[in-house]
N, C-alpha and C positions, 0 to 999 in steps of 0.2 A: 504494500500500500504506500509506504513512504517513498519508494522508488518511482512511483507514478506521479508525484507532486511536481508541479511546475515551479519555476523560480519565484513567482509571485507568492505562492503558498509557503515556500521556505522562508521568505522574508517575513511573512506574518508569524510563522512559528518562532523565528528568531526574536522578533519584536516582543512576542508574548513572554518568551524566556527572559529576555533582558529587562522588560518592564516588571515582571514578577520579582526578579532579583532586586531591582531598585526599590520597589514598593515594600518588599519584606525586610530588606536590609536597612534602608535609610528612612523608612516611614514617609516617603514622598509619593505623590500620585504618579502613576505610570504614564500619565499624559505628557510629562516632560520628555519622555522617550517616544511615545506613540505619535503624538501630533507632529513634531518636526519630521520624523521618519516617514509618516504617511504622506506628508506634503512634499518633502524633498526627494524621497526615494521612489515612492509609488505615484507621485503627481496627483494626489487627491486634492480637491478644493479644500480650503481651510475649514469651512463649515462642516463638510463631510468628515474630515479628519477628526474634528472635535466630537462629532456625534459618534463616530466609531470608537474613539477613546472612551467616551462615557459608557457606551454599551459594553465594552470590555471591562470597565471599572466595576460595574454592578456585581458580578459574581465574585470578583476579587475582594471588594469591600465587604460583602456579606460573609465571606469566609473569615476575613480578618476580624470583623466585628464579633462573630461567633467565638473565635478563639480568645479575644480579649474579654468577652462577656463571661467566659468560663474561669477567667483569672480572678481570684478573690481579692487581689490587691488593687484592682482597677475599679474606680467608682464611675460606672456608666451613667449614673443619674445626672452627672454634670453635662452630659451630651445635650440635654433639653435646652440649655442656654445658648449653645453655639449653633445648633442645627437650624433654627429658623433663619438666622443671618446668612448661613452658608447656602441655604436653599434659595433665598431671594437674590443673593449675589450671583449664584450660578445661572439663574433665570435671566437676570439683567445682562450678564456677560454673554450669554448665548445670543440674545437679541442684538447686542452691540457688535458682536462678531459678524452677524449676518448683515447688518447695516454697512459695516466697513467693507465686507467682501463685495457687496452690491455696488458701492461707490468706486471701488478699485476696478471692477469689471467695466463700468461705464466710462472710466478714464477721466 
């Protein structure tokens, strides 16, 4: 099966591997790896790259959250204070990126 994969899929597998390492090791979002790579290497539009990175992030975030939730030294109740701000900022940033991409395309 792996021998039948094209170069495109190998790049995606490598991105997943590197993004997972960065996310797990440094506690950063894998978007710092995925978005530039998807735009620069695979020539995806910026908005598509960000959407793809978010779609990849969901299962990674759920797994990480579950592992931290099981750790008795982590107080997950504090999340309720940072989560609303993060949700609204992500929504506004997505809209801003779409506006910027549209203005760049129009020249």
